[in-house]
C-alpha positions in Angstrom: -26.8 -16.6 -23.4 -28.2 -15.4 -20.1 -26.3 -12.5 -18.5 -26.8 -11.7 -14.8 -24.9 -8.7 -13.5 -23.6 -8.8 -10.0 -21.5 -6.1 -8.3 -19.3 -7.2 -5.5 -16.8 -5.1 -3.6 -13.9 -6.0 -1.4 -11.5 -3.7 0.4 -8.0 -4.7 1.6 -5.5 -2.3 2.9 -1.9 -2.7 4.1 0.5 -0.3 5.8 4.1 0.0 6.4 4.4 0.5 10.2 7.4 2.4 11.3 8.1 1.7 15.0 8.6 4.9 17.0 11.9 3.7 18.4 13.2 3.1 14.9 12.4 6.7 13.9 13.2 8.5 17.2 15.8 10.6 15.3 13.5 11.4 12.4 14.2 14.9 11.1 13.2 15.1 7.5 10.9 15.4 4.6 10.2 14.1 1.2 12.4 16.7 -0.5 11.5 15.5 -4.0 8.5 13.7 -5.3 8.4 10.0 -4.9 10.2 8.4 -7.9 7.8 7.6 -10.8 10.3 5.0 -11.9 9.4 2.7 -9.0 5.8 2.7 -10.2 6.6 2.0 -13.8 4.7 -1.4 -13.8 1.8 0.3 -11.9 1.4 3.6 -13.7 -2.1 4.2 -12.3 -1.0 4.1 -8.7 -1.9 7.4 -7.1 0.7 9.1 -4.9 -0.8 11.0 -2.0 1.0 13.1 0.5 0.5 14.5 4.0 2.5 17.5 5.0 5.1 17.9 7.7 7.1 21.1 8.5 9.2 20.3 11.6 12.7 21.5 11.7 14.1 18.8 14.0 13.6 15.2 14.8 11.3 15.6 17.7 9.0 17.9 15.9 8.9 15.7 12.8 8.3 12.5 14.8 5.4 14.2 16.5 3.9 15.4 13.2 4.3 12.0 11.6 2.5 10.4 14.5 -0.3 13.1 14.4 -0.7 13.4 10.6 0.3 10.0 9.2 -2.3 7.6 7.8 -3.9 5.0 10.0 -2.6 1.4 9.8 -4.7 -1.7 10.0 -4.8 -1.6 13.8 -5.7 2.1 13.9 -2.2 3.2 14.9 -0.5 5.9 12.9 2.0 4.8 10.3 4.6 6.8 8.2 3.5 5.5 4.8 0.7 3.3 3.6 0.0 1.3 0.4 -3.6 0.7 -0.3 -5.6 -1.1 -2.9 -9.3 -1.5 -3.7 -10.5 -4.5 -5.6 -13.9 -4.4 -7.4 -15.4 -6.8 -9.8 -18.5 -7.2 -12.0 -19.7 -10.7 -12.9 -21.6 -11.9 -15.9 -23.1 -15.3 -16.0 -21.9 -17.3 -19.0 -24.0 -20.3 -18.4 -24.9 -22.4 -15.4 -21.4 -23.2 -14.4 -19.3 -20.3 -15.6 -18.9 -16.6 -14.7 -17.0 -13.9 -16.6 -15.3 -11.4 -14.3 -14.4 -7.8 -15.0 -11.9 -6.9 -12.3 -10.7 -3.4 -11.4 -7.8 -2.7 -9.0 -7.2 0.8 -7.7 -4.0 1.5 -5.9 -2.6 4.5 -3.9 0.3 5.1 -1.6 0.5 7.8 1.1 3.8 9.4 2.0 5.0 12.3 4.2 6.2 15.4 2.4 8.0 18.3 4.0 6.8 21.8 3.2 10.3 23.3 3.2 13.1 20.7 3.1 15.7 23.4 2.7 15.5 23.9 6.5 17.0 20.5 7.1 20.7 19.9 7.7 22.5 18.1 4.9 22.9 15.0 7.1 19.3 14.9 8.1 18.2 15.5 4.5 20.4 12.6 3.2 19.1 10.2 5.8 15.5 11.2 5.2 15.8 10.8 1.4 17.3 7.4 1.9 14.5 6.5 4.2 11.9 7.7 1.7 13.5 5.6 -1.0 13.4 2.5 1.2 9.8 3.2 2.2 8.9 3.6 -1.5 10.4 0.3 -2.4 8.7 -1.4 0.5 5.2 0.1 -0.4 5.7 -0.9 -4.0 6.2 -4.5 -2.7 2.6 -4.4 -1.2 1.2 -3.2 -4.6 3.1 -5.9 -6.4 1.5 -8.6 -4.2 -1.9 -7.2 -4.9 -1.4 -7.3 -8.6 0.2 -10.7 -8.4 -3.1 -12.0 -6.9 -5.2 -10.9 -9.8 -4.8 -14.0 -12.0 -5.8 -16.2 -9.0 -8.7 -13.9 -8.2 -9.9 -14.1 -11.9 -9.7 -17.9 -11.8 -11.6 -18.1 -8.6 -14.4 -15.8 -9.8 -14.7 -17.5 -13.2 -14.3 -21.1 -12.2 -17.9 -22.0 -11.4 -21.3 -20.3 -11.1 -21.6 -16.6 -10.3 -23.6 -17.7 -7.2 -20.5 -19.1 -5.5 -18.0 -16.5 -6.8 -17.9 -14.4 -3.6 -17.0 -17.4 -1.5 -14.3 -18.5 -3.9 -12.9 -15.0 -4.1 -12.7 -14.8 -0.3 -10.3 -17.7 -0.3 -7.9 -15.7 -2.6 -8.3 -12.5 -0.7 -7.6 -14.3 2.6 -4.4 -15.7 1.1 -3.4 -12.2 -0.1 -3.9 -10.8 3.3 -1.6 -13.5 4.8 1.0 -12.8 2.1 0.9 -9.1 2.9 1.4 -9.8 6.6 4.2 -12.2 5.8 5.9 -9.6 3.7 5.8 -7.1 6.5 7.1 -9.7 9.0 10.0 -10.7 6.7 11.0 -7.0 6.2 9.9 -5.8 9.6 7.6 -3.3 7.8 10.5 -2.2 5.6 13.0 -1.7 8.4 15.3 -4.5 7.2 15.4 -2.8 3.8 16.3 0.6 5.1 13.0 2.2 5.9 14.3 3.7 9.2 16.8 6.0 10.6 19.9 4.5 12.4 
């Protein structure tokens, strides 16, 4: 059997955009760590934080806009789910490839340096917001994992030479699904990822 190794890389990122108007009253932090329970099906998802330390809504909103991760369009977002897909192909004959696919996932959230400075009402609203953001971002990770079987079929159904073109079809569909998910949830807003 003739084995030809190819290494192809694709990057796809998604973000939860939080409209400034929806978070004008933001005054909070991530008091506790993001729940590991939400990531039970995705235990290798890395949780990253950026720090905020404001004591009122205006300060915190400004810090989120200054320190938050960049979204797809370059604007700052409050939280972001990201994934990196990589694969190695081995030729298993003239018309078949064998794919070894790796997915790396991470999510970035804000975290307050001293959440005890927040009022109880603000803290409760913020914790609720973080839980909703967490659920929304997990949805992005779920979509990425759900695409893996289709990606494998695309890579392995034919010669290695055409694998990249076939994979691009799956990745384009995944990007559309990610955008549709954000449109349906208004970037998590419909599911509680905002302050009233």
